[in-house]
N, C-alpha and C positions, 0 to 999 in steps of 0.2 A: 617377470615382466617381458623378458626376452622371448619366451615361448609363445606368447600371444600378442601379435602386433596390434590388435584392437584395444587392448587394455590401456596403453598410454593415450590412445586417441579418445577413449571414453573419459579419461581424466581431464582432457582439454575440451572436448565437445560438450559434455554435460554442463559444466559450469558456464560455458559460453552461451549455450542456449538459455539457461536460467537467467543470465545477465540480460539477454535480449528481452526475455519475458518480463523481467522486472522493470526494464525501461518502458515497455509498452504500458504496464500498470502505472508507472510513474507519470506517464503522459496523461492517462485518464484521470488519475488522482489530482493532477495539477488543474485540470479543467474543472473538476468537482470543487476544488479549493476556490478557484476564481468565482464560481457561481455561489458558493456558500458565503464568501466574503461580501459579495454584492448584496445578497439577502440580508446579511447581518447588518450592513451599513444602512440599508433601507429601513430595517426595523428599529435601529438606533435613532434614525432621523424621525420616524413616525412617533416614537415614544417621547421624543423631546420637542414635539410640536411642529416639526418641519414636514413638508409635503414629500411623501415617498410612495410611488405607485404600487410597489410590490407588497408593502405592509398592509394595505387596506383589506386584503382578503382574510386577515386573521382576526377573529373576534376577540381573542385573548392575546393582546400584544406582548404582555410580559412572558407568558408561557412560550410564545413563538420565539421571543428573543432568547430565552433560556435554552430551547432546543437548538436554535441557530448557533448560539455560543458553543454549546457542547459539540455540535457538528463540526465547527471550525477547529476546535481543539483536537478532536479525534482525527480529522483529516491531517493536521500538522504532525501529529504523532505517527500516523501511518506513512506520511511522506518521509519523515526522518528514518523510519525503519526500512523503507524501500531504498533510500540512499545507502544505508548500511548494508543491505542485502546485495546491492550492486557492487559495493566495495569488496564484500566477501567473495562474491562470485568472480569478480575480476581478479582478485589476488589468487583465488583457487585456480583459475585458468592460467594465469601467469606461472604459478608454481608447477602446475602440470606440464606446461610447455617446457619450462626449464628442465624439469626432471626427465621428460621424455626425449629432449634433444641432447642431453649430456651423455655422450657415449663413453667418455673417459672417466666418469664419476666413480667414486668409491661407493661401497655398499651403504656407508653412513650418510653420504650426500643424497643418495637416492631415497633412503628412508626419511631424511629430513624433508625432501621435496614431497614425498607421499604424505607425510604428516601435516605439512602446511596446506597441501591441497585438500586433504580431508577436513582439517579443522576450519579452514577458511570457507570451504563449501558448506560445512555443517552450520557455521555461524550465519552465512548467507541464507540458508534455508530456514533456520529458526527465525531470522528477522522477517523473511517473506511470510511465514505462517503467522507470526504475531501481527504483522501489518494487515493481513487478511482479516483477522479478528477485529482490528480497529475499523476496517472499512465495513464490516458487517454491522458493527455497532453504529457507525455513522449512517448506514442505510436505514437502520431502525429509527434514528432521529429524523431522517428525511420522511419516512412514513408517518411519524408523529406529526410533523409539520403538515403533511397532506391531510391527515385526519382532522387536524385542528382547522384547516382552511375550508374543508368541505363538510356540509351537514351529513349526518349519518344516513347511509343507504342511498346515496346519490350516485355512486360510481361503483360498478361491479368489481373492478380491480382492487379497490380499496376496502371491500367488504371482507376483511380479514378478522379473525378472532383477536380479541384483546391481547396485546403483547406479541403479536405476530408481525 
């Protein structure tokens, strides 16, 4: 590590940038969660005979409620994974910083810092990738809700093949 001064920096900057990217995703996912919960509540109200303006657009209320419920569950799982990713990237950044700043460290301490940096960063990256899968599945539920609300062939953006 002493030969290349950029190597310790990459152990710090890489996870720090991924931490920031994850928090931006977390912000967007939180907004999606709030919208999904609002729709879910409206659909619940409409199904139980109370007036709810958002639920009127769905001809099949039960299917819309099923999709809305699945959407909320997927978002919550994705949010949980993003929180784990942020924790992993934060720990990786901290371990990289500690390992890079300790000039009087033994080789074993440096190796431990490297291992923690790589393991925590790998954990964060895995969580981030799995969260992305959950958000893709959530987007498919959203498209299902849009298809359910609009008659076939009324909107060019929604004219996707089945399952798309």
